[in-house]
C-alpha positions, 0 to 999 in steps of 0.5 A: 060229673059236670053239674053246671050247664053254664059258669058265667064270669063277669060284671055286675052293676045296677041299672037306673032306667028312665024312659022318654018320648024322645032323646033331648038335645044338648042343653034341653029339658024334657019330661021323664015318662017312667023310671025303674031300677034293675040289676045289670052288667053283662055277666049278671044279666047273661047268668039270669038269662041262662037260669030263666031258660032252665039252665043250671048256672053260677056267677063269679064276680064281685060287688060292693058292700053297699045297697046297690050290691045288695040289690044286685044279689037279690035280683040274681037270686030272684032268678035262681042264680047261684051267687055263692061265688059273688065276692062282696067287697067291704068299703067298695062301690057297686058300679052304676049305669044310667039308661035312657030308653026311647019309648018310641023305638026301644033304643037306649043310650047308656052312661055308665060308671067304670068299675073301680072294683078289683079285677076278678080273680080265679084262685086255684081252689076254684078249679073244681068249679071250673071243672064242673061246668059244661060251658064257661061264659066270659064277659068283656071284664075277663078278657085277660083271663082267657088263656089261663082259664082255657088251660084250667078247664077240661078239654070238653068244656067250651069257652064262650066270649062276649066281645064288646071292644078291643082290650088288652089281652085280646090276642090271647082271647082270640086264641083261646075262645071256642066261640068268639062273639062280638057285636058289630060295634067291635069293628068300630073300636079298631078302625085301623084294622077294620075299615068302616062300611066294610061289614062283610069283609071285616067279618072275614078278616076277623074270622081269620084272626081267631082260632074258634067259631065267630058269631057277630051280632048286629042289633035288629039285623040279627046275627052272622056267622062264617062257616066252611067258606060261606057266610050265614045270616039269621035275621031277627024276628019281628017282635014288639020292641020296648027296650033293647037293654040287655039284648046282647047279654041275653044272646050270649047267655042263650048261646052258652046254654045252647052249646051246653045242650049240644045244639049245633051251630045253626040251632044255637044261633037261631035260639040265641037270636030268638031269646035276645029278640024276645027279651026286648019286650019289656023295660030292663034286660030281664023282665021279658026273658022267655021260657025255653020252649017259647024261645025254641018255638020261635027259633024254629021259624027263623031262616038261615040265609047265605050271604 
């Protein structure tokens, strides 16, 4: 019996968030308006999203045995994420990200510390956990695991991949993911394959390169997906935006849960756009996460347009 809605495998970090009334120029000094600390990382935040929406979720990943790692664990547990499979590594350092949010428009700039933690491993003894999940959600840190995990999950478990930029083993993931979900910035990481200023053409080209369903997120524009020869667009709703941190992670978490709940593609994309948009209503990627019914109610109001 599958008792997990979504099993998330991916990165954890700690976010130090500072708000400013504008971004400074180079070699300029401006005053800080507000600061806070929050758990971060694509996997960590998306797992919190799944749980806040009422899904049963567990997270597989790693953190350092340091104060930052303990904070990350506390925040995951605050959201009732099952953290039994988060490995605490002795003498290791939890990655840190510094986020600067423009309080006038909610846009953020991130300076992050690349993880020095070992690659996530999924040993054979974790196969029962893999088999217990309706949906498997993988973040960019797990790109190399796509093919092997696809072979170890049941045929009715769907694999959802959060694609950030082109990485090693990307072709394997393109062949393995049931839902391949990049942001529009993915195209910028391979301008040799995807020419700038050709957004719709790039979606079509990428769609031909993957085996599963493609969904492309595009910031405040919402999301796009090709289906049966047509391209569809779900625009983001007009909601108050305080901070866009974590919006993409929350889109992926919401989408993975929607697929586990058997929503069809149009419903799943609209629901995920609604969740990502509402999550921008407070600083940090987790403090404005909506309840399931609030997000579902908003999603029903969103149009699906043919391009």
